[in-house]
C-alpha positions, 0 to 999 in steps of 0.5 A, spaced: 659 860 607 658 854 603 651 855 599 649 848 601 650 848 608 644 847 612 645 849 619 637 849 620 636 842 617 631 840 622 624 841 620 619 841 626 611 843 626 612 847 620 619 851 622 626 850 621 631 849 627 638 848 628 640 841 629 641 840 636 645 833 635 652 832 637 654 830 630 655 834 624 654 831 617 660 832 612 656 831 605 661 829 600 662 830 593 663 822 591 666 825 584 672 829 587 672 826 595 671 834 597 666 836 602 660 840 599 656 842 605 656 841 613 649 839 616 647 839 623 643 833 626 637 832 630 637 831 637 633 825 640 629 831 644 628 834 637 626 827 634 621 826 640 618 833 639 617 832 631 613 825 633 609 829 637 608 835 632 606 830 627 601 826 632 598 833 634 597 835 626 594 828 625 586 829 627 585 835 623 590 833 617 586 826 616 579 829 617 580 834 611 577 832 605 581 827 600 581 833 595 584 838 599 590 833 601 590 832 593 591 840 592 597 840 597 600 834 594 600 837 587 603 843 590 609 838 592 609 836 585 609 843 582 614 845 588 619 840 585 618 842 578 620 849 580 626 847 583 628 842 577 635 845 575 637 846 582 635 839 584 638 836 578 645 839 580 644 837 587 643 830 585 649 830 581 654 833 586 651 829 592 650 822 589 654 822 583 649 821 578 649 823 571 645 828 569 640 824 565 639 819 571 638 825 576 633 828 571 629 821 571 629 821 579 626 828 579 621 826 574 619 820 578 618 824 584 614 829 581 609 823 578 609 820 584 606 826 588 601 827 582 599 820 582 597 820 589 593 826 589 589 823 584 588 817 588 586 822 594 581 825 590 577 819 589 578 816 596 572 819 599 567 816 594 570 809 596 568 810 603 563 806 607 562 801 602 557 795 604 558 788 605 553 782 605 553 779 612 550 772 614 543 772 612 541 779 613 540 780 620 546 785 620 549 790 615 556 792 614 560 798 612 568 798 610 572 804 611 579 806 610 582 810 615 589 813 616 593 809 621 596 815 624 603 819 624 608 815 621 616 815 621 619 814 614 627 812 613 630 813 606 636 810 603 642 814 600 641 811 593 635 814 590 634 821 594 627 825 592 625 818 589 624 813 595 622 819 600 616 821 595 614 814 594 613 814 602 611 821 603 606 822 598 601 816 599 602 817 607 599 824 606 594 822 601 592 817 606 591 822 612 597 820 615 602 825 618 610 824 617 616 824 620 622 823 615 629 821 616 634 822 610 640 818 609 646 821 612 650 821 606 645 824 601 641 829 606 640 835 601 635 834 596 630 831 602 631 838 605 627 841 599 621 838 602 621 842 608 622 848 604 616 846 599 612 845 605 613 852 608 612 855 601 605 851 599 602 853 606 602 845 609 599 845 616 604 845 621 606 838 623 604 834 617 611 834 615 617 834 619 624 832 617 630 830 622 637 829 620 643 824 622 645 817 622 643 811 626 642 814 633 637 819 629 634 813 626 634 809 633 630 815 636 625 815 631 623 808 631 623 809 639 618 815 638 612 813 642 607 817 638 608 814 631 604 808 629 608 805 623 615 805 621 616 805 613 624 803 611 628 802 605 635 800 606 639 794 607 637 788 610 642 789 616 639 796 618 632 793 616 633 787 621 634 793 627 628 797 625 623 791 625 626 789 632 625 796 634 618 796 632 616 789 634 618 791 642 612 796 641 608 791 636 608 797 631 607 795 623 613 796 619 614 796 611 621 794 609 624 795 602 630 791 603 635 788 598 636 784 592 640 780 587 636 780 582 636 775 575 636 777 568 634 771 564 636 771 556 633 766 552 636 763 545 631 767 541 632 774 544 633 780 540 641 781 541 641 788 541 635 789 546 639 784 551 645 788 551 640 794 553 636 790 558 643 787 561 647 794 561 642 798 564 640 793 569 646 793 572 650 799 570 644 805 571 646 809 578 653 805 578 649 798 580 647 802 586 640 799 585 636 794 590 633 791 583 639 791 580 639 785 575 646 783 577 646 775 575 645 774 568 642 767 566 643 766 559 642 760 554 648 757 552 647 758 545 648 765 545 652 766 551 659 767 547 655 772 542 652 776 548 658 776 552 662 779 547 657 784 545 656 786 553 664 787 553 664 791 547 658 796 550 662 796 557 669 798 553 665 804 550 662 807 556 664 813 559 665 813 566 667 820 570 664 826 573 657 827 572 658 834 569 663 831 563 660 832 557 659 825 556 658 820 562 655 813 562 656 812 569 658 816 575 662 814 581 659 810 587 656 814 592 660 813 598 667 811 601 664 805 605 660 803 598 667 804 594 671 799 600 665 794 599 665 794 592 673 793 592 673 787 597 668 784 592 673 785 587 679 782 591 674 776 593 673 775 585 681 775 585 682 770 590 677 765 588 680 766 581 673 768 577 674 769 570 673 777 569 671 778 562 672 786 564 673 791 569 674 788 576 678 794 579 678 801 582 679 807 577 685 811 577 685 818 580 680 821 585 673 820 586 669 813 588 670 810 581 670 803 579 670 800 572 664 797 570 665 789 571 663 782 568 665 776 571 663 770 567 661 763 569 661 764 576 660 759 581 653 759 585 656 758 591 661 764 590 659 771 594 660 774 587 653 770 585 649 770 591 651 776 595 648 783 594 654 787 592 650 794 590 655 796 585 656 795 577 658 788 578 655 783 573 656 775 574 654 770 569 652 763 568 649 759 562 643 755 562 640 749 557 633 749 559 628 753 562 627 749 568 635 750 569 634 757 568 628 758 573 632 754 578 638 759 578 634 765 578 630 762 584 636 760 588 637 766 592 635 769 599 632 775 595 626 776 591 625 783 589 625 783 582 627 780 575 628 781 568 626 776 562 629 777 554 626 773 550 623 772 543 617 768 545 612 772 549 608 766 551 615 763 554 617 769 557 610 769 561 611 762 563 618 764 566 615 770 569 610 766 573 615 761 575 620 766 578 620 768 585 620 776 585 615 781 586 616 785 580 618 782 573 620 786 566 619 782 560 623 785 554 624 792 557 629 795 561 627 797 568 622 802 569 617 803 575 611 807 574 607 810 580 601 805 578 606 799 579 607 795 585 614 795 588 616 790 593 619 783 594 619 776 596 623 772 601 628 777 604 627 783 600 622 785 605 615 786 607 609 790 604 608 794 597 609 801 595 607 805 589 600 804 586 593 803 590 598 798 595 602 804 597 596 808 599 593 802 602 599 801 607 598 807 610 591 805 612 587 801 617 581 797 615 575 799 619 568 794 619 562 797 622 557 792 623 550 794 625 543 791 626 539 791 619 
């Protein structure tokens, strides 16, 4: 039997169950295109039982002191640490991530649980804060209380990470959870169920259901749930929002991006190369915040593009287990087909391909890191989220032009700025419409940060105290003085 096979892949009320869904997930290693596991799926009846288990567990869990919930969160962090070698290898096999990237993901998940443990410890001290009402005839108190059992749907590009960003604040707030991992990368998230059993998490606090769209549909329709938090594509997010709207449920949506990186003429060239390449080639460009549009000042355009092409020529693209690997494969065959379709569009449009623009020979979902120069803003290469290692560039001559180019997008998730003038960089940051902006640094997201975007990039914020607040309702108590 394959050691990765998980027939008992549904976790309900503190126990593993055989998935009773009709489908079986065939988990693929994207570097070899071989099946590495078969995972049973959850039936609609099991989804409803998972939601009911979360509902039963909600009152006792939310009634625990914040310090008690914090201990469980720290236990999750230590559980991830104890499994580090296996989880890193699993990420490399199931997602195609190079070892360094898989290690970064795991460290991010661990840090997230520890951070929300800190917030949970402080939570009770902030309750019943007094408010001033009118002329003093009444007094008010404010409480922040868990909103109830919640459904969490996470994507395939960052297993462990996006789930930690949702599970940790939800449990810290006092919510109970039903988690649906991606059908393409379900294996890493199943470790959360193993850890829950290991640490003695009360039954029903965390439940895990596996499967594709039909399981997500059952989850968004499960009546005991009081909120849905979704990370993924805009197309799927709109369906989640519609399903939640039918019952008036609150939703949090972290959706797509087509982020810009602006490089001014006084920027440090080496730093610019580092920020541009990391921003588009990390995780093979399968990052919602990938800075896939380079907006570079005309005075340094040729020099920067030449340096970028040189960096790309020196990159090693191959198996995550190779001794040197700068970029692994795309994670799914569907994503490979999507990126290849954009390569075809670029050829049809006559885009100036500086480097790349093709699938690599051999097995595996590998594509060449790609740069298109001076792309027309009307082209899909410039305006649509490709979700692959594909960079489109344009030049600018004034800051007003750079801002206009950066903001000419239906998305507003993130942006980067590389500039030798900190004041100028901050002026640009104030005017760019994006939820998270990096200045003179490659992309790094801390648990204390806010994460989320403007425009079509979603609704709400994750991480930081804002992530905790998203799983809480505000209760105001007014009484006679």
